[in-house]
N, C-alpha and C positions, 0 to 999 in steps of 0.2 A: 504493500500500500504506500509506503514511504517513497518507493521508487516511482510509483505512478504520479504521486503529487509532485515529486521532483521534476519529472519529465514535463508535467503540465506547467509548472512554474517557469522552466527553461523556455518552453514553447511560447508562453505568454511574453516573456522578456524579449525573445527574439522577434516576435511579431511587432512589439512596440518599437524596437530598434529599426526594423525595416520600414515601418509606417511613418517614422519620425521624419520631418523635413530635413533635407540636406543643409549643411552649413551655407549661409547666404554668400552669394558671389556677385559682385558688382562689376559691370563692364562700362567703362567710361569711353565714350565715342569722341574722337578728335576731329573737328572740322579741318579739312586740309585743302588748300588751293594751289599747292606746288607739286611738281613731279616727284615721285617717290625717290628719285636719285638725288634730289637737292639736299645739301648738307643739313638744312633745318629739319627735314624729315628723316633722312637716313642716319645722320650723325648726332642729332639732338633729341628729337621726339621719340624715335624708336628705342634708343638706349635708355632714355628716361622712363619710358613705359615699362621696360624690363625691370628697371630699378624699383618702380612702384609695385609691380607684382611681387618681386622678391621681398621688399620691405614690409608688405602687408601679408606675407605668408600665403599669397595666392588668392586672397579674398577680394582683391581689386585688380582688374585687368584693364589694359589700355588698348583700344582699337582705333587705328588711324583710318579714317574714311577714304574710300577709293576715289570718290568724285566730290567736287566742291559743292557746298550748299549755298554759296553766295560769293559775290566779288570781294576782293581783299578789303576795301574800305568798310564793308558791312560786317566784318567778322566780330567786332566787339559787341555790337548790338544783337547779332545772331546768338552769340553765346549767352548774353545777358537774358535774352528771351527764352532760352532753353532749346533752341533749334539743334544744338549739340551740347555735349557736356564740357568740352575743352576746346580752346581755339588759340590762335596766335595771330599776330599782325604787326603792322608798322604804325606807330603812333602818328607819324606825319601824313598818313593817307587821309586823315580827316583834319584838315588845317583848322587851327584855332580851338580845337577841342581839348587837347592836352597841352597846357601852356607851360609846364615845367620840364618836359622832356628835352627842350633845347639845351639843357645843362650838359648833355653829352654829345650834342650834334655839331658842336663847333670845331675849329681847327686846333692842331698842335697838342692834342690831349694824350695820345698814346699810339705806339706802333703795334700794340698787342690788344687784340679783342678780348683776351682772357683778363688781362689786368683792368681794362676799362669796364668790362661787364661786371666783374666782381665788385669793383669800386662803386659802380652805378647802383647795384643792388643794395649795398650797404648804406649809401646816401638815401636811396628811396625808402628803405626800411626805417632809417633813423630820423629823417627830416621831411622828405617830400611827401610821405604818406599822410602827413597832417592835412594836406590839401584835398585828400579823398578824391583824386581824379579818376580812380578806377571804381567808383561807387557802383554798387549793385552786383559785383562779381568778386570772386576770390582771386586775388592776384597771386599767381604762382611764381613768377619771376619777371625781371626785365633784363635785357642784354643788348649789345650792339654788334654790328658786323665789324669786319676789319677796317683799317684806315682807308678812307676814300681817296682815289687818285684821279689823275687826268689822263684820258686816253683819246687819241686823235687818229684820223684816217690819212691825212695828207701831209702834215708838217709837225715837227716836234714843238713842244712848248718849253722854252728856256727863259722867257722873259714875260713881263706883263703885256708888252706890245703884242706878243704872239697870241695872247688870250683875247684881245680886243675884237669883238664882233663874231667870235666863234659861236656857232649854233651847237649847243650842247644839250643832250638829253639829261634831265635831272629828275630826281625823285622828290619826295615830300620833305617837309621840315625846313631846317635852317639852310640846307644846301641851296635852296632857291635864292636866298638873300646873298649867300657867298658868291654864287655864280654872277649875280647882278653886280655886286661890288667889284668883281674882277673884270667887268666889261663883257662878259659872255651873254649870249642870248639864250634863254632857257627854252627848251623844247620838251613838252609834256608827252609822254608815251609810256604804256605799260612795258615792263621788261621784256616780255616775249616778242614785242614788235620792234625792239631796238635793232636787231640785225637788218630788218627791212629798211628802216629809216636811215641807217648808216650806209648800207650798200646802194641806196637810191640817191644819196646826197642830200636828203632832207635835213640831216644833222651832220656836223663835222666831227663829232666825237661824243664822249660820254663821261660823266663823273660816276665812278663805280669802284667797289673793292676788287682786288685781284681775282678772287674766287669767281665772281660773276661773269668775268670776261669770257673764259672758255665755256662756262656752263651755258651761256646763251649764244655760243658760236661767234661771239664778237671778235675773237682772235683771228677770224678769217678776213675781217675787213679793217680792223685798226692796225696801224703800223708803228705807232709811238705811244709810250707811256711815261708820265712824269709823276714820281712819288714825292710827296711833301713830308718832311720829317714830322712825326706825330699825327699825320693824316690831315688832309684838307678838310674833311668832314667825317661824320659818322651818322649812322641811322639807328634810331631807338626802336626796339621791338618789345612786345609784351607776350606773355603766355598767361591765359586766364581760365577760370573754371566757373561754370554756372553756379550761382550761390545755392540754389535749391539742391543741386547735385552734391555739392559739398556738405550741406547740412544733413543729408541723408546718411552720410558715412558715420561709422562709429568713431568715438574719440581716439581709439587706438589706430584706426585707419588714417584719420586726419593727422595724427602725430607722425605716422610713418611717411605719409606723403610730404608733409612739411620738411622732414629730414632730408629728402632727396630733391626738394625744390629750393626756392629762395637762392641763397648763395651757391649751393651745390649745383643747381641747374644753370645758374648764370656762368659758373666756372666751366661746366660741361659745354655750354653753348660757345663761350669764348674760345676754348681749346679747339672745338670743332672748326670754328671759323678761321682760326690761325692756321690750322693744318690745311684747310681748303685754300686759303690765300697762298700758302707756300706751294701747293700743288698747282694752282692756277698760274703763278709766276713762272714755274718751270715749263708749263705748257706753252705760255706765250714766248718764252725764250726759244723753245724748240721750233716754234712757228716763225721765228725771225723778227718778232716784235722788239724794237729797240726801247729798252726801259732805262731811264735815268733818274737820278735823285736831284731835286731842286738844290742848287748851290746856296751859299749864304746870302748872296745878293738877292736872288729871287725869293728866298724864304723871308728875308727882311721886308721886301717889297709887298709880298702877300700879307704879312703881318700888319703892315701899315694900312693897307686897304681894308683889312678886316677888323681893325681896332674898333672896339665897342659893339661887335656883333652879338655879344652876350647881354647887351642892355635889355633886350626883350625878355630874357629869362629873369633878370634881376627885378624888372618891373612886375612881372607876373608873380614872382615869389613874394614881393612886398605886398601885393594885393591879397595874397593867400595867407599873410601873416607869418611868412617864413623868411629867415635871414638868408637871402640869396648868396651874399658874399661868403658867409660861413659855410653854406652848402658847397659852393665851388671850391673853397679851401679844403673842405673835407674830401671832396672828390679827388682833387690833385694829390692830397696826402695819401689817400687809399691807393691811388694808381702807383705812386712811388713805392709804397709798401708792397704792393702785389708784384711789382716789377723786379724787386730784389731777388 
């Protein structure tokens, strides 16, 4: 009789185990508008997704969507509305919305995307977050691409006179003001259309990081490149998460994701871009693109033309109740510390 009751008890326990719900598993979908081979996808988001899965013990997985759900300028609002769980984008694609990001978009900041991105996150976390410019979403990190340079199709740029009147494709953010001050004529076009406008003579060149030149096949049409020490400009990126998607996670999952985001994700992004810039420079050299570094005279002339380009940031910081000068000092100090 005892054996019978034992068997019944075992069967009851086994049935309860089999009928119990499996441990909850969450899949976070990432809105993606770039090709899967782009460094942002292949070398930043995919490795980060694996880190999230490992850090959460497999309870949270990250899935990068195969097709875009909207144009790049719409990504912030798409994620905020819940069209996807996670997204990334360029702050400057929506002019006037993010007024503090120009702190990292100006010239002469760093030759390293890693150093600048890590410093940027630290300043964002410590000071810029007070402005709440990413309201309505969970900010996972901010980062920048590598130092922006000058690439041309017909003649090298070795002086300010060489820049005068050049029709240059530019992106968003402070780079438009930089190009204007240097006498260039800005041409607006999405990155995938750059090859066409350069090969057809609609533009004379482009302001781009080294990575992007071969990625968009521009190395086939540009013949000259001029690097500016510390970079002529930078571009500010965000990675964000829908607030409701974040709130649904457990406290342990949130802590695990925070651990691999923030500074860690900014560092991962910067390292990936530095490696991509190095590879892009090699590809250009192999294609016969003549790349030079601005000499002291040209660098000084550029600095004179761009003096005060940070005033817009300082004014925006003042309006937000933030000490802009202190934020810039912190940024430069963190860059120096990260560069050592």
